[in-house]
C-alpha positions as CSV (number, residue, x, y, z in Angstrom):
1,X,-69.4,122.9,25.6
2,X,-70.3,123.8,29.4
3,X,-71.8,121.6,31.7
4,X,-75.2,122.6,33.5
5,X,-73.8,122.6,37.3
6,X,-77.1,122.2,38.8
7,X,-78.2,119.2,36.5
8,X,-74.8,117.6,37.0
9,X,-74.8,118.2,40.6
10,X,-78.5,116.9,40.8
11,X,-77.5,113.6,38.6
12,X,-74.5,113.0,40.9
13,X,-76.3,113.2,44.2
14,X,-79.1,110.8,42.9
15,X,-76.6,108.4,41.6
16,X,-74.6,107.9,44.8
17,X,-77.7,108.5,47.6
18,X,-79.6,105.8,45.4
19,X,-77.0,103.7,44.6
20,X,-75.8,103.6,48.4
21,X,-79.3,103.1,49.6
22,X,-79.6,99.8,47.2
23,X,-76.3,98.6,48.3
24,X,-77.3,98.7,51.8
25,X,-80.5,96.6,51.1
26,X,-78.2,94.2,49.1
27,X,-76.0,93.4,51.6
28,X,-79.1,93.4,54.3
29,X,-80.8,90.8,51.9
30,X,-77.9,88.6,51.7
31,X,-76.0,89.1,55.3
32,X,-78.6,90.5,57.3
33,X,-78.5,93.6,59.5
34,X,-75.1,94.5,61.2
35,X,-74.3,97.1,63.8
36,X,-70.8,97.0,62.9
37,X,-68.9,100.3,61.8
38,X,-68.3,100.0,58.0
39,X,-65.7,102.2,56.0
40,X,-68.5,104.3,54.6
41,X,-69.8,104.6,58.4
42,X,-66.7,106.2,59.5
43,X,-67.3,108.9,56.8
44,X,-71.0,109.2,57.2
45,X,-72.0,109.5,61.1
46,X,-74.6,106.9,62.1
47,X,-74.2,104.9,58.7
48,X,-74.6,101.1,59.4
49,X,-76.1,98.1,57.6
50,X,-79.4,98.5,58.6
51,X,-82.8,99.9,57.4
52,X,-82.2,103.3,59.2
53,X,-78.5,103.4,58.1
54,X,-79.7,103.0,54.7
55,X,-81.8,106.4,55.1
56,X,-78.8,108.0,56.4
57,X,-76.5,106.8,53.9
58,X,-79.3,108.2,51.2
59,X,-79.3,111.7,52.6
60,X,-75.5,111.6,53.3
61,X,-74.8,110.4,49.9
62,X,-76.8,112.5,48.0
63,X,-75.4,115.6,49.7
64,X,-72.0,114.7,49.5
65,X,-72.1,113.7,45.7
66,X,-74.1,117.1,45.3
67,X,-71.6,119.4,46.5
68,X,-68.9,117.2,44.8
69,X,-70.9,117.0,41.3
70,X,-71.3,120.7,41.5
71,X,-67.7,121.6,42.2
72,X,-66.4,119.0,39.4
73,X,-68.8,120.9,36.9
74,X,-67.7,124.4,38.1
75,X,-64.1,123.1,37.8
76,X,-64.7,121.6,34.5
77,X,-66.7,124.9,33.0
78,X,-63.5,126.9,34.1
79,X,-60.9,124.8,32.3
80,X,-63.2,124.5,29.4
81,X,-63.6,128.1,28.8
82,X,-59.9,128.7,29.4
83,X,-58.6,126.0,26.8
84,X,-61.4,127.3,24.2
85,X,-59.9,130.7,24.3
86,X,-56.3,129.5,23.8
87,X,-57.6,127.4,21.0
88,X,-58.9,130.3,19.1
């Protein structure tokens, strides 16, 4: 069985982007807005626990996970094809 690379990449991107957006607003709701650099902020330039940071996290997270999901699905398809041939 092969994975649809575009669908898998889109699902990964949406999940990670929206998850990071929601997590940022969850932290804002309980701890307030901070300008401190977080661990994720070291990877995603400009990301902070703020409304603007949540939008940056959404965009960065979507792009990052979209590319990572596409690579993961592609590698899976390559390996699945090779192991399928050996099983026959």
